[in-house]
Backbone of each chain as nested JSON, in Angstrom:
{
  "chains": [
    {"id": "A", "residues": [
      {"number": 1, "name": "UNK", "atoms": {"N": [36.216, -30.614, 89.586], "CA": [36.65, -31.812, 89.911], "C": [38.065, -32.376, 90.561]}},
      {"number": 2, "name": "UNK", "atoms": {"N": [38.013, -33.617, 91.433], "CA": [39.114, -33.54, 92.363], "C": [39.683, -34.248, 91.723]}},
      {"number": 3, "name": "UNK", "atoms": {"N": [41.326, -34.4, 92.705], "CA": [41.839, -35.492, 91.998], "C": [41.563, -37.087, 92.217]}},
      {"number": 4, "name": "UNK", "atoms": {"N": [40.802, -36.959, 93.566], "CA": [39.858, -38.891, 93.65], "C": [39.162, -38.691, 92.539]}},
      {"number": 5, "name": "UNK", "atoms": {"N": [38.175, -38.228, 92.083], "CA": [37.249, -38.125, 91.248], "C": [37.661, -38.63, 89.946]}},
      {"number": 6, "name": "UNK", "atoms": {"N": [38.859, -37.859, 89.659], "CA": [39.382, -37.946, 88.622], "C": [39.941, -39.715, 88.011]}},
      {"number": 7, "name": "UNK", "atoms": {"N": [41.101, -39.862, 89.42], "CA": [41.409, -41.003, 89.502], "C": [40.09, -42.17, 89.542]}},
      {"number": 8, "name": "UNK", "atoms": {"N": [39.476, -41.792, 89.935], "CA": [38.457, -43.071, 90.203], "C": [37.507, -43.846, 88.855]}},
      {"number": 9, "name": "UNK", "atoms": {"N": [37.754, -42.472, 87.947], "CA": [36.734, -41.989, 86.682], "C": [37.602, -43.085, 85.572]}},
      {"number": 10, "name": "UNK", "atoms": {"N": [39.165, -42.486, 85.63], "CA": [40.219, -43.412, 84.782], "C": [41.149, -44.267, 85.4]}},
      {"number": 11, "name": "UNK", "atoms": {"N": [40.625, -44.941, 86.485], "CA": [41.291, -46.552, 87.047], "C": [42.72, -45.996, 87.638]}},
      {"number": 12, "name": "UNK", "atoms": {"N": [43.156, -45.215, 88.206], "CA": [44.408, -44.824, 88.835], "C": [43.99, -43.944, 90.165]}},
      {"number": 13, "name": "UNK", "atoms": {"N": [45.26, -44.408, 91.288], "CA": [44.856, -43.42, 92.22], "C": [45.101, -42.002, 92.638]}},
      {"number": 14, "name": "UNK", "atoms": {"N": [44.799, -41.496, 93.475], "CA": [44.486, -39.875, 93.737], "C": [46.158, -39.228, 93.345]}},
      {"number": 15, "name": "UNK", "atoms": {"N": [46.861, -40.283, 94.035], "CA": [48.534, -39.949, 93.78], "C": [49.279, -40.302, 92.692]}},
      {"number": 16, "name": "UNK", "atoms": {"N": [48.44, -40.669, 91.666], "CA": [49.032, -40.895, 90.471], "C": [48.631, -39.688, 89.591]}},
      {"number": 17, "name": "UNK", "atoms": {"N": [47.405, -39.122, 90.096], "CA": [46.779, -38.497, 89.085], "C": [47.819, -36.82, 89.852]}},
      {"number": 18, "name": "UNK", "atoms": {"N": [47.812, -36.776, 90.852], "CA": [48.73, -35.683, 91.515], "C": [50.443, -35.652, 91.03]}},
      {"number": 19, "name": "UNK", "atoms": {"N": [51.035, -36.635, 90.895], "CA": [52.315, -36.976, 90.33], "C": [52.393, -36.278, 88.652]}},
      {"number": 20, "name": "UNK", "atoms": {"N": [51.03, -37.342, 87.692], "CA": [51.176, -36.431, 86.855], "C": [51.178, -34.915, 86.659]}},
      {"number": 21, "name": "UNK", "atoms": {"N": [49.853, -34.355, 87.459], "CA": [50.4, -32.857, 87.592], "C": [51.512, -32.14, 88.173]}},
      {"number": 22, "name": "UNK", "atoms": {"N": [52.06, -32.778, 89.015], "CA": [53.52, -31.817, 89.489], "C": [54.538, -32.979, 88.22]}},
      {"number": 23, "name": "UNK", "atoms": {"N": [54.345, -33.083, 87.199], "CA": [55.087, -33.251, 85.932], "C": [56.271, -34.397, 86.526]}},
      {"number": 24, "name": "UNK", "atoms": {"N": [55.68, -35.312, 87.52], "CA": [57.17, -36.426, 88.035], "C": [57.018, -37.547, 87.849]}},
      {"number": 25, "name": "UNK", "atoms": {"N": [55.756, -37.664, 86.475], "CA": [55.68, -39.279, 86.323], "C": [55.214, -38.983, 84.869]}},
      {"number": 26, "name": "UNK", "atoms": {"N": [55.002, -39.593, 83.741], "CA": [54.328, -39.621, 82.361], "C": [53.682, -40.585, 82.433]}},
      {"number": 27, "name": "UNK", "atoms": {"N": [52.101, -40.431, 82.406], "CA": [51.268, -41.611, 82.004], "C": [51.492, -42.242, 80.63]}},
      {"number": 28, "name": "UNK", "atoms": {"N": [51.013, -43.701, 80.877], "CA": [50.819, -44.318, 79.473], "C": [49.883, -43.761, 78.505]}},
      {"number": 29, "name": "UNK", "atoms": {"N": [49.993, -44.162, 77.206], "CA": [49.013, -43.65, 76.224], "C": [47.695, -43.939, 76.768]}},
      {"number": 30, "name": "UNK", "atoms": {"N": [47.478, -45.3, 77.144], "CA": [46.09, -45.659, 77.832], "C": [45.374, -44.451, 78.977]}},
      {"number": 31, "name": "UNK", "atoms": {"N": [46.253, -44.34, 79.757], "CA": [45.48, -43.199, 80.645], "C": [45.488, -41.912, 79.989]}},
      {"number": 32, "name": "UNK", "atoms": {"N": [46.737, -41.808, 79.095], "CA": [46.469, -40.183, 78.259], "C": [44.825, -40.12, 77.529]}},
      {"number": 33, "name": "UNK", "atoms": {"N": [44.65, -40.922, 77.269], "CA": [43.688, -41.471, 76.027], "C": [42.301, -41.107, 76.895]}},
      {"number": 34, "name": "UNK", "atoms": {"N": [42.383, -41.78, 78.06], "CA": [41.411, -41.908, 78.808], "C": [41.001, -40.374, 79.48]}},
      {"number": 35, "name": "UNK", "atoms": {"N": [42.071, -39.971, 80.226], "CA": [42.267, -38.374, 80.48], "C": [41.365, -37.335, 79.522]}},
      {"number": 36, "name": "UNK", "atoms": {"N": [41.921, -37.5, 78.305], "CA": [41.53, -36.981, 77.45], "C": [39.794, -36.952, 77.148]}},
      {"number": 37, "name": "UNK", "atoms": {"N": [39.383, -38.158, 77.302], "CA": [37.968, -38.547, 77.057], "C": [36.953, -37.912, 78.18]}},
      {"number": 38, "name": "UNK", "atoms": {"N": [37.775, -37.974, 79.186], "CA": [36.676, -37.307, 80.239], "C": [37.009, -35.852, 80.241]}},
      {"number": 39, "name": "UNK", "atoms": {"N": [37.765, -35.163, 79.697], "CA": [37.792, -33.893, 79.524], "C": [37.392, -33.363, 78.193]}},
      {"number": 40, "name": "UNK", "atoms": {"N": [36.781, -34.489, 77.189], "CA": [36.345, -34.313, 75.978], "C": [37.138, -33.235, 75.499]}},
      {"number": 41, "name": "UNK", "atoms": {"N": [38.125, -33.762, 75.259], "CA": [39.442, -32.687, 74.545], "C": [40.265, -33.965, 73.806]}},
      {"number": 42, "name": "UNK", "atoms": {"N": [41.959, -33.319, 73.342], "CA": [42.434, -33.845, 72.447], "C": [43.7, -34.108, 73.335]}},
      {"number": 43, "name": "UNK", "atoms": {"N": [44.314, -35.213, 73.495], "CA": [45.617, -35.448, 74.128], "C": [46.667, -34.592, 74.18]}},
      {"number": 44, "name": "UNK", "atoms": {"N": [47.0, -33.683, 73.039], "CA": [47.791, -32.558, 72.577], "C": [47.601, -31.404, 73.662]}},
      {"number": 45, "name": "UNK", "atoms": {"N": [46.301, -31.528, 74.194], "CA": [45.868, -30.117, 74.698], "C": [46.316, -30.002, 76.307]}},
      {"number": 46, "name": "UNK", "atoms": {"N": [46.636, -31.72, 76.585], "CA": [47.104, -32.039, 77.866], "C": [48.481, -32.001, 77.849]}},
      {"number": 47, "name": "UNK", "atoms": {"N": [49.037, -32.657, 76.983], "CA": [50.847, -33.367, 77.376], "C": [51.369, -32.558, 76.148]}},
      {"number": 48, "name": "UNK", "atoms": {"N": [52.556, -31.931, 76.342], "CA": [53.675, -31.143, 75.538], "C": [54.668, -32.227, 75.36]}},
      {"number": 49, "name": "UNK", "atoms": {"N": [55.414, -32.546, 74.193], "CA": [56.99, -33.366, 74.228], "C": [57.858, -31.779, 74.402]}},
      {"number": 50, "name": "UNK", "atoms": {"N": [58.481, -32.132, 75.568], "CA": [59.694, -31.353, 75.603], "C": [60.998, -31.843, 75.588]}},
      {"number": 51, "name": "UNK", "atoms": {"N": [61.942, -31.572, 74.85], "CA": [63.202, -32.13, 74.294], "C": [64.161, -31.617, 75.261]}}
    ]},
    {"id": "B", "residues": [
      {"number": 1, "name": "UNK", "atoms": {"N": [37.061, -49.288, 93.553], "CA": [38.054, -49.467, 93.271], "C": [39.39, -50.122, 94.729]}},
      {"number": 2, "name": "UNK", "atoms": {"N": [38.527, -49.208, 95.938], "CA": [39.378, -49.299, 96.972], "C": [38.692, -50.131, 97.951]}},
      {"number": 3, "name": "UNK", "atoms": {"N": [37.676, -50.465, 97.684], "CA": [37.177, -51.852, 98.332], "C": [37.618, -53.168, 97.749]}},
      {"number": 4, "name": "UNK", "atoms": {"N": [38.094, -53.213, 96.365], "CA": [38.949, -54.464, 95.574], "C": [40.331, -54.371, 96.395]}},
      {"number": 5, "name": "UNK", "atoms": {"N": [40.503, -53.201, 96.284], "CA": [42.167, -53.184, 96.866], "C": [42.295, -53.825, 98.338]}},
      {"number": 6, "name": "UNK", "atoms": {"N": [41.444, -53.137, 99.024], "CA": [40.898, -53.533, 100.572], "C": [41.043, -55.703, 100.621]}},
      {"number": 7, "name": "UNK", "atoms": {"N": [39.794, -55.807, 99.622], "CA": [39.935, -57.341, 99.574], "C": [41.147, -58.347, 99.369]}},
      {"number": 8, "name": "UNK", "atoms": {"N": [42.051, -57.322, 98.231], "CA": [43.241, -58.004, 97.786], "C": [44.049, -58.291, 98.949]}},
      {"number": 9, "name": "UNK", "atoms": {"N": [43.947, -57.112, 99.746], "CA": [45.281, -56.532, 100.522], "C": [45.204, -57.815, 101.719]}},
      {"number": 10, "name": "UNK", "atoms": {"N": [43.634, -57.694, 102.299], "CA": [43.52, -58.664, 103.194], "C": [43.542, -60.304, 102.826]}},
      {"number": 11, "name": "UNK", "atoms": {"N": [43.323, -60.654, 101.296], "CA": [43.81, -61.557, 101.367], "C": [45.152, -62.424, 101.173]}},
      {"number": 12, "name": "UNK", "atoms": {"N": [46.074, -61.102, 100.601], "CA": [47.468, -61.26, 101.116], "C": [47.677, -61.309, 102.594]}},
      {"number": 13, "name": "UNK", "atoms": {"N": [47.46, -60.876, 103.423], "CA": [47.671, -60.524, 104.911], "C": [47.347, -62.036, 105.421]}},
      {"number": 14, "name": "UNK", "atoms": {"N": [46.114, -62.686, 104.954], "CA": [45.755, -64.001, 105.649], "C": [46.688, -65.011, 105.029]}},
      {"number": 15, "name": "UNK", "atoms": {"N": [47.081, -65.394, 103.838], "CA": [47.866, -66.001, 103.219], "C": [49.517, -65.55, 103.743]}},
      {"number": 16, "name": "UNK", "atoms": {"N": [49.905, -64.479, 103.817], "CA": [51.149, -64.348, 104.219], "C": [51.23, -64.659, 106.095]}},
      {"number": 17, "name": "UNK", "atoms": {"N": [50.162, -64.255, 106.732], "CA": [50.58, -64.967, 107.963], "C": [50.144, -66.725, 108.119]}},
      {"number": 18, "name": "UNK", "atoms": {"N": [49.076, -66.975, 107.425], "CA": [49.309, -68.604, 107.769], "C": [50.432, -69.024, 107.201]}},
      {"number": 19, "name": "UNK", "atoms": {"N": [51.321, -68.784, 106.117], "CA": [52.454, -69.38, 105.415], "C": [53.52, -69.161, 106.775]}},
      {"number": 20, "name": "UNK", "atoms": {"N": [53.36, -67.979, 107.549], "CA": [54.476, -67.912, 108.797], "C": [53.895, -69.135, 109.889]}},
      {"number": 21, "name": "UNK", "atoms": {"N": [53.064, -69.144, 110.092], "CA": [52.466, -69.993, 110.897], "C": [52.763, -71.576, 110.254]}},
      {"number": 22, "name": "UNK", "atoms": {"N": [52.403, -71.795, 109.391], "CA": [52.771, -73.245, 108.861], "C": [54.409, -73.69, 108.872]}},
      {"number": 23, "name": "UNK", "atoms": {"N": [55.413, -72.435, 108.711], "CA": [56.588, -72.354, 108.653], "C": [57.089, -72.671, 109.895]}},
      {"number": 24, "name": "UNK", "atoms": {"N": [56.381, -71.962, 110.756], "CA": [56.954, -72.274, 112.348], "C": [56.132, -73.866, 112.897]}},
      {"number": 25, "name": "UNK", "atoms": {"N": [55.333, -74.321, 112.181], "CA": [54.68, -75.572, 112.557], "C": [55.857, -76.154, 111.963]}},
      {"number": 26, "name": "UNK", "atoms": {"N": [56.336, -76.577, 110.805], "CA": [57.662, -77.254, 109.956], "C": [58.64, -77.315, 110.965]}},
      {"number": 27, "name": "UNK", "atoms": {"N": [59.01, -75.816, 111.297], "CA": [60.579, -75.788, 111.757], "C": [60.402, -76.697, 113.611]}},
      {"number": 28, "name": "UNK", "atoms": {"N": [59.3, -76.033, 114.174], "CA": [58.825, -76.456, 115.567], "C": [58.484, -77.717, 115.669]}},
      {"number": 29, "name": "UNK", "atoms": {"N": [57.477, -78.579, 114.601], "CA": [57.01, -79.674, 115.002], "C": [57.754, -80.689, 115.19]}},
      {"number": 30, "name": "UNK", "atoms": {"N": [58.52, -80.863, 114.472], "CA": [59.386, -82.173, 114.685], "C": [60.195, -82.626, 115.878]}},
      {"number": 31, "name": "UNK", "atoms": {"N": [60.153, -81.175, 116.721], "CA": [60.977, -81.723, 118.088], "C": [59.84, -81.496, 119.18]}},
      {"number": 32, "name": "UNK", "atoms": {"N": [58.866, -80.495, 119.119], "CA": [58.078, -80.197, 120.066], "C": [56.359, -80.952, 120.044]}},
      {"number": 33, "name": "UNK", "atoms": {"N": [56.16, -81.342, 118.607], "CA": [54.999, -81.832, 118.325], "C": [54.575, -83.291, 118.148]}},
      {"number": 34, "name": "UNK", "atoms": {"N": [55.611, -83.652, 117.259], "CA": [55.334, -84.914, 116.759], "C": [56.595, -86.157, 116.711]}},
      {"number": 35, "name": "UNK", "atoms": {"N": [57.488, -85.21, 117.44], "CA": [58.907, -86.264, 117.959], "C": [59.286, -87.081, 116.631]}},
      {"number": 36, "name": "UNK", "atoms": {"N": [59.835, -86.145, 115.882], "CA": [60.705, -86.918, 114.476], "C": [59.986, -88.05, 113.694]}},
      {"number": 37, "name": "UNK", "atoms": {"N": [58.422, -87.994, 113.473], "CA": [57.785, -88.659, 112.589], "C": [58.271, -87.918, 111.237]}},
      {"number": 38, "name": "UNK", "atoms": {"N": [59.012, -88.703, 110.227], "CA": [59.196, -88.164, 109.427], "C": [58.097, -88.138, 108.507]}},
      {"number": 39, "name": "UNK", "atoms": {"N": [56.844, -88.562, 108.306], "CA": [56.118, -88.485, 107.326], "C": [55.28, -87.181, 107.712]}},
      {"number": 40, "name": "UNK", "atoms": {"N": [55.22, -86.848, 108.816], "CA": [54.218, -85.481, 109.233], "C": [55.1, -84.69, 108.968]}},
      {"number": 41, "name": "UNK", "atoms": {"N": [56.554, -84.606, 109.359], "CA": [57.609, -83.499, 108.737], "C": [57.497, -83.162, 107.737]}},
      {"number": 42, "name": "UNK", "atoms": {"N": [57.359, -84.283, 106.367], "CA": [57.38, -84.066, 104.97], "C": [55.813, -83.595, 104.695]}},
      {"number": 43, "name": "UNK", "atoms": {"N": [54.938, -83.806, 105.512], "CA": [53.693, -83.422, 105.297], "C": [53.406, -81.388, 105.78]}},
      {"number": 44, "name": "UNK", "atoms": {"N": [54.264, -81.232, 106.51], "CA": [54.142, -79.843, 107.299], "C": [54.9, -79.125, 106.137]}},
      {"number": 45, "name": "UNK", "atoms": {"N": [56.043, -79.816, 105.744], "CA": [56.912, -78.978, 104.553], "C": [56.023, -78.548, 103.487]}},
      {"number": 46, "name": "UNK", "atoms": {"N": [55.387, -79.389, 103.123], "CA": [54.396, -79.519, 102.01], "C": [53.127, -78.715, 102.083]}},
      {"number": 47, "name": "UNK", "atoms": {"N": [52.825, -78.607, 103.415], "CA": [51.738, -77.41, 103.312], "C": [52.257, -76.499, 103.487]}},
      {"number": 48, "name": "UNK", "atoms": {"N": [53.534, -76.102, 103.662], "CA": [54.276, -74.475, 103.773], "C": [54.549, -74.262, 102.124]}},
      {"number": 49, "name": "UNK", "atoms": {"N": [55.094, -75.359, 101.967], "CA": [55.347, -74.658, 100.421], "C": [53.674, -74.65, 99.426]}},
      {"number": 50, "name": "UNK", "atoms": {"N": [52.947, -75.626, 99.931], "CA": [51.567, -74.97, 98.826], "C": [51.213, -73.517, 99.446]}},
      {"number": 51, "name": "UNK", "atoms": {"N": [51.258, -73.214, 100.742], "CA": [50.864, -71.902, 101.289], "C": [51.779, -70.743, 100.772]}},
      {"number": 52, "name": "UNK", "atoms": {"N": [53.459, -71.283, 100.756], "CA": [54.007, -70.058, 100.031], "C": [53.384, -69.686, 98.391]}},
      {"number": 53, "name": "UNK", "atoms": {"N": [52.892, -70.697, 97.996], "CA": [52.831, -70.613, 96.604], "C": [51.369, -69.88, 96.559]}},
      {"number": 54, "name": "UNK", "atoms": {"N": [50.353, -69.907, 97.293], "CA": [49.01, -69.146, 97.547], "C": [49.395, -67.608, 98.024]}},
      {"number": 55, "name": "UNK", "atoms": {"N": [50.523, -67.61, 98.974], "CA": [50.943, -65.871, 99.126], "C": [51.471, -65.278, 98.026]}},
      {"number": 56, "name": "UNK", "atoms": {"N": [52.33, -66.516, 97.172], "CA": [53.121, -65.525, 96.079], "C": [51.573, -65.409, 95.108]}},
      {"number": 57, "name": "UNK", "atoms": {"N": [50.65, -66.19, 94.744], "CA": [49.705, -65.909, 93.807], "C": [48.877, -64.661, 94.64]}},
      {"number": 58, "name": "UNK", "atoms": {"N": [48.606, -64.298, 96.106], "CA": [47.743, -63.451, 96.216], "C": [48.666, -62.105, 96.511]}},
      {"number": 59, "name": "UNK", "atoms": {"N": [49.924, -62.279, 95.963], "CA": [50.697, -61.258, 96.002], "C": [50.806, -60.551, 94.804]}},
      {"number": 60, "name": "UNK", "atoms": {"N": [50.548, -61.466, 93.732], "CA": [50.646, -61.103, 92.279], "C": [49.338, -60.614, 91.957]}},
      {"number": 61, "name": "UNK", "atoms": {"N": [48.181, -60.953, 92.603], "CA": [46.957, -60.574, 92.773], "C": [46.955, -58.771, 93.019]}},
      {"number": 62, "name": "UNK", "atoms": {"N": [47.472, -58.846, 93.85], "CA": [47.72, -57.25, 94.414], "C": [48.75, -56.09, 93.621]}},
      {"number": 63, "name": "UNK", "atoms": {"N": [49.616, -57.038, 93.275], "CA": [50.155, -55.952, 91.726], "C": [49.743, -55.903, 90.902]}},
      {"number": 64, "name": "UNK", "atoms": {"N": [48.775, -56.984, 90.494], "CA": [47.887, -56.488, 89.531], "C": [46.725, -55.445, 89.508]}},
      {"number": 65, "name": "UNK", "atoms": {"N": [46.906, -55.51, 90.636], "CA": [45.643, -54.446, 91.044], "C": [46.467, -52.884, 91.24]}},
      {"number": 66, "name": "UNK", "atoms": {"N": [47.385, -52.759, 91.169], "CA": [48.15, -51.659, 91.39], "C": [48.001, -50.817, 89.996]}},
      {"number": 67, "name": "UNK", "atoms": {"N": [47.982, -49.51, 89.84], "CA": [47.716, -48.464, 88.909], "C": [49.342, -48.299, 88.225]}},
      {"number": 68, "name": "UNK", "atoms": {"N": [49.575, -47.686, 87.153], "CA": [50.658, -47.661, 86.493], "C": [51.979, -47.098, 87.459]}},
      {"number": 69, "name": "UNK", "atoms": {"N": [51.364, -45.856, 87.839], "CA": [52.944, -45.729, 88.901], "C": [53.027, -46.172, 89.815]}},
      {"number": 70, "name": "UNK", "atoms": {"N": [52.188, -46.948, 90.859], "CA": [52.6, -47.639, 91.777], "C": [53.349, -49.112, 91.191]}},
      {"number": 71, "name": "UNK", "atoms": {"N": [52.719, -49.659, 90.275], "CA": [53.704, -50.548, 89.596], "C": [55.187, -49.8, 89.112]}},
      {"number": 72, "name": "UNK", "atoms": {"N": [54.962, -49.172, 88.861], "CA": [56.615, -48.474, 88.221], "C": [57.406, -48.408, 89.931]}},
      {"number": 73, "name": "UNK", "atoms": {"N": [57.2, -48.004, 90.708], "CA": [57.621, -48.039, 92.166], "C": [57.802, -48.97, 92.475]}},
      {"number": 74, "name": "UNK", "atoms": {"N": [57.194, -50.133, 92.254], "CA": [57.265, -51.545, 92.989], "C": [58.362, -52.053, 92.0]}},
      {"number": 75, "name": "UNK", "atoms": {"N": [58.153, -51.854, 90.829], "CA": [59.192, -52.761, 89.911], "C": [60.741, -52.013, 90.15]}},
      {"number": 76, "name": "UNK", "atoms": {"N": [60.671, -50.786, 90.152], "CA": [62.142, -50.098, 90.612], "C": [62.681, -50.587, 91.581]}},
      {"number": 77, "name": "UNK", "atoms": {"N": [62.233, -50.613, 92.623], "CA": [62.253, -51.198, 94.087], "C": [62.925, -52.445, 93.825]}},
      {"number": 78, "name": "UNK", "atoms": {"N": [62.044, -53.323, 93.346], "CA": [62.058, -54.665, 93.211], "C": [63.32, -55.146, 92.22]}},
      {"number": 79, "name": "UNK", "atoms": {"N": [63.784, -54.135, 91.094], "CA": [64.933, -54.418, 90.625], "C": [66.033, -53.999, 91.033]}},
      {"number": 80, "name": "UNK", "atoms": {"N": [66.036, -52.988, 91.933], "CA": [67.368, -52.197, 92.839], "C": [67.404, -53.688, 93.975]}},
      {"number": 81, "name": "UNK", "atoms": {"N": [66.325, -54.083, 94.436], "CA": [66.341, -54.878, 95.544], "C": [67.21, -56.326, 95.266]}},
      {"number": 82, "name": "UNK", "atoms": {"N": [66.965, -56.698, 94.09], "CA": [67.311, -57.989, 93.218], "C": [69.061, -57.794, 93.127]}},
      {"number": 83, "name": "UNK", "atoms": {"N": [69.126, -56.725, 92.592], "CA": [70.612, -56.158, 92.629], "C": [71.581, -56.821, 93.4]}},
      {"number": 84, "name": "UNK", "atoms": {"N": [70.888, -55.587, 94.956], "CA": [71.764, -55.36, 95.978], "C": [72.033, -56.934, 96.371]}},
      {"number": 85, "name": "UNK", "atoms": {"N": [70.544, -57.698, 96.596], "CA": [70.817, -59.205, 97.093], "C": [71.647, -59.853, 96.604]}},
      {"number": 86, "name": "UNK", "atoms": {"N": [71.735, -59.933, 95.172], "CA": [72.7, -60.851, 94.62], "C": [74.094, -60.393, 95.137]}},
      {"number": 87, "name": "UNK", "atoms": {"N": [74.315, -59.294, 94.917], "CA": [75.679, -58.588, 95.476], "C": [76.037, -58.885, 96.701]}},
      {"number": 88, "name": "UNK", "atoms": {"N": [74.916, -58.769, 97.773], "CA": [75.455, -58.892, 99.055], "C": [75.472, -60.351, 99.387]}},
      {"number": 89, "name": "UNK", "atoms": {"N": [74.818, -61.424, 98.725], "CA": [74.476, -62.684, 99.192], "C": [76.004, -63.283, 98.705]}},
      {"number": 90, "name": "UNK", "atoms": {"N": [76.557, -62.894, 97.382], "CA": [77.532, -63.476, 97.233], "C": [78.818, -63.013, 98.005]}},
      {"number": 91, "name": "UNK", "atoms": {"N": [78.707, -61.982, 98.161], "CA": [80.092, -61.547, 99.116], "C": [79.802, -61.965, 100.446]}},
      {"number": 92, "name": "UNK", "atoms": {"N": [78.58, -62.006, 100.998], "CA": [78.451, -62.876, 102.503], "C": [78.824, -64.097, 102.157]}},
      {"number": 93, "name": "UNK", "atoms": {"N": [78.627, -64.869, 101.085], "CA": [78.578, -66.38, 100.983], "C": [80.419, -66.369, 101.182]}},
      {"number": 94, "name": "UNK", "atoms": {"N": [81.191, -65.671, 100.447], "CA": [82.609, -65.503, 100.165], "C": [83.134, -65.378, 101.51]}},
      {"number": 95, "name": "UNK", "atoms": {"N": [82.875, -64.211, 102.284], "CA": [83.373, -63.804, 103.381], "C": [83.299, -65.228, 104.417]}},
      {"number": 96, "name": "UNK", "atoms": {"N": [82.242, -66.144, 104.359], "CA": [81.996, -67.371, 105.093], "C": [83.118, -68.459, 104.505]}},
      {"number": 97, "name": "UNK", "atoms": {"N": [83.425, -68.4, 103.202], "CA": [83.739, -69.415, 102.967], "C": [85.667, -69.077, 103.32]}},
      {"number": 98, "name": "UNK", "atoms": {"N": [85.634, -67.78, 102.993], "CA": [87.173, -67.438, 103.757], "C": [87.384, -67.25, 104.861]}},
      {"number": 99, "name": "UNK", "atoms": {"N": [86.198, -67.669, 105.569], "CA": [86.21, -68.033, 107.276], "C": [86.893, -66.378, 107.688]}},
      {"number": 100, "name": "UNK", "atoms": {"N": [85.913, -65.405, 107.521], "CA": [86.494, -63.993, 107.715], "C": [85.245, -63.75, 108.569]}},
      {"number": 101, "name": "UNK", "atoms": {"N": [84.199, -64.763, 108.737], "CA": [83.283, -64.053, 110.028], "C": [83.293, -65.6, 110.775]}},
      {"number": 102, "name": "UNK", "atoms": {"N": [82.987, -65.065, 111.983], "CA": [83.062, -66.248, 113.03], "C": [82.048, -67.203, 113.184]}},
      {"number": 103, "name": "UNK", "atoms": {"N": [80.472, -66.737, 112.9], "CA": [79.67, -68.035, 112.323], "C": [79.466, -68.157, 110.923]}},
      {"number": 104, "name": "UNK", "atoms": {"N": [78.644, -69.221, 110.637], "CA": [78.579, -69.649, 109.215], "C": [77.178, -68.957, 108.752]}},
      {"number": 105, "name": "UNK", "atoms": {"N": [77.38, -68.75, 107.374], "CA": [76.22, -68.079, 106.727], "C": [75.077, -68.07, 107.103]}},
      {"number": 106, "name": "UNK", "atoms": {"N": [73.846, -67.69, 107.459], "CA": [72.663, -67.75, 107.181], "C": [71.76, -67.137, 105.904]}},
      {"number": 107, "name": "UNK", "atoms": {"N": [71.111, -68.04, 105.768], "CA": [69.995, -67.742, 105.028], "C": [69.158, -66.477, 105.665]}},
      {"number": 108, "name": "UNK", "atoms": {"N": [68.664, -66.722, 107.044], "CA": [67.973, -65.371, 107.287], "C": [68.426, -64.166, 107.278]}},
      {"number": 109, "name": "UNK", "atoms": {"N": [69.745, -63.886, 107.451], "CA": [70.802, -62.617, 107.137], "C": [69.905, -62.402, 105.697]}},
      {"number": 110, "name": "UNK", "atoms": {"N": [70.169, -63.071, 104.714], "CA": [69.815, -62.736, 103.427], "C": [68.698, -61.689, 103.073]}},
      {"number": 111, "name": "UNK", "atoms": {"N": [67.35, -63.296, 103.924], "CA": [66.249, -62.665, 103.925], "C": [65.819, -61.114, 104.375]}},
      {"number": 112, "name": "UNK", "atoms": {"N": [66.564, -60.823, 105.757], "CA": [66.617, -59.659, 106.242], "C": [67.03, -58.592, 105.452]}},
      {"number": 113, "name": "UNK", "atoms": {"N": [68.345, -58.761, 104.524], "CA": [68.69, -57.915, 104.035], "C": [67.539, -57.474, 102.801]}},
      {"number": 114, "name": "UNK", "atoms": {"N": [67.236, -58.433, 102.317], "CA": [66.021, -58.242, 101.052], "C": [65.037, -57.48, 101.692]}},
      {"number": 115, "name": "UNK", "atoms": {"N": [64.434, -57.661, 102.792], "CA": [63.386, -56.854, 103.424], "C": [63.487, -55.805, 103.451]}},
      {"number": 116, "name": "UNK", "atoms": {"N": [64.863, -55.471, 104.35], "CA": [65.271, -53.701, 104.74], "C": [65.453, -53.588, 103.175]}},
      {"number": 117, "name": "UNK", "atoms": {"N": [66.317, -53.794, 102.235], "CA": [66.646, -52.945, 100.837], "C": [65.049, -52.57, 100.513]}},
      {"number": 118, "name": "UNK", "atoms": {"N": [64.223, -53.776, 100.693], "CA": [63.023, -53.24, 99.37], "C": [62.116, -52.116, 100.039]}},
      {"number": 119, "name": "UNK", "atoms": {"N": [61.992, -52.399, 101.691], "CA": [61.349, -51.165, 102.543], "C": [62.182, -49.623, 102.283]}},
      {"number": 120, "name": "UNK", "atoms": {"N": [63.301, -49.89, 102.227], "CA": [64.273, -48.761, 102.199], "C": [64.168, -47.993, 100.459]}},
      {"number": 121, "name": "UNK", "atoms": {"N": [64.078, -48.891, 99.559], "CA": [63.897, -48.458, 98.027], "C": [62.773, -48.218, 97.662]}},
      {"number": 122, "name": "UNK", "atoms": {"N": [61.543, -48.568, 98.909], "CA": [60.206, -48.383, 98.443], "C": [60.212, -47.207, 99.081]}},
      {"number": 123, "name": "UNK", "atoms": {"N": [60.493, -46.577, 100.313], "CA": [60.345, -45.509, 100.832], "C": [61.076, -44.27, 99.861]}},
      {"number": 124, "name": "UNK", "atoms": {"N": [62.307, -44.495, 99.499], "CA": [62.816, -43.465, 98.296], "C": [62.049, -43.516, 96.91]}},
      {"number": 125, "name": "UNK", "atoms": {"N": [61.478, -44.599, 96.503], "CA": [60.972, -43.839, 94.964], "C": [59.534, -43.572, 95.511]}},
      {"number": 126, "name": "UNK", "atoms": {"N": [58.7, -43.891, 96.755], "CA": [57.736, -43.095, 96.834], "C": [57.702, -41.767, 96.981]}},
      {"number": 127, "name": "UNK", "atoms": {"N": [59.039, -41.488, 97.683], "CA": [59.578, -39.782, 97.659], "C": [59.547, -39.173, 96.301]}},
      {"number": 128, "name": "UNK", "atoms": {"N": [60.456, -39.716, 95.789], "CA": [60.358, -39.354, 94.467], "C": [59.438, -39.068, 93.381]}},
      {"number": 129, "name": "UNK", "atoms": {"N": [58.109, -39.769, 93.586], "CA": [57.225, -39.833, 92.717], "C": [56.184, -39.194, 93.146]}},
      {"number": 130, "name": "UNK", "atoms": {"N": [56.093, -39.723, 94.458], "CA": [54.955, -38.937, 95.154], "C": [54.717, -37.485, 95.906]}}
    ]}
  ]
}
């Protein structure tokens, strides 16, 4: 799946997906839930809280 | 999403250009088109104000179409531009009051400053996040 396709599915731009991947931007809870739904997994598998 | 984005950008472009056109009519009309007939000047200014309102509405539509990262980038740029413009505007008015500049302070200078500051802060924020 491309960044463009994922972005289309969850309603954000390709650049936003890229920024999330590069850890330059923390997505909202809403976007995080949508991403986890697309990949049929839980948010914890995607995002880790680092102090 | 792209088609909708294109549509709101075109709407904003239309209202921006018609706002510029109605501003030009209101500015030059009294001298070159209707020779100081006050009622026509008032109508031209009101038309420009109405057009300005529609331009703001189109800009709001575009902003609501942005995703969360785009909104963050624009909001940070707007916040910085607002602060810088208040500081610059007050200093500019002060140097005019104290007669430290030869000409009178002009609103166009402040508008130019706002535009340039917003563009530069947008570029910096885009580089930071994208």
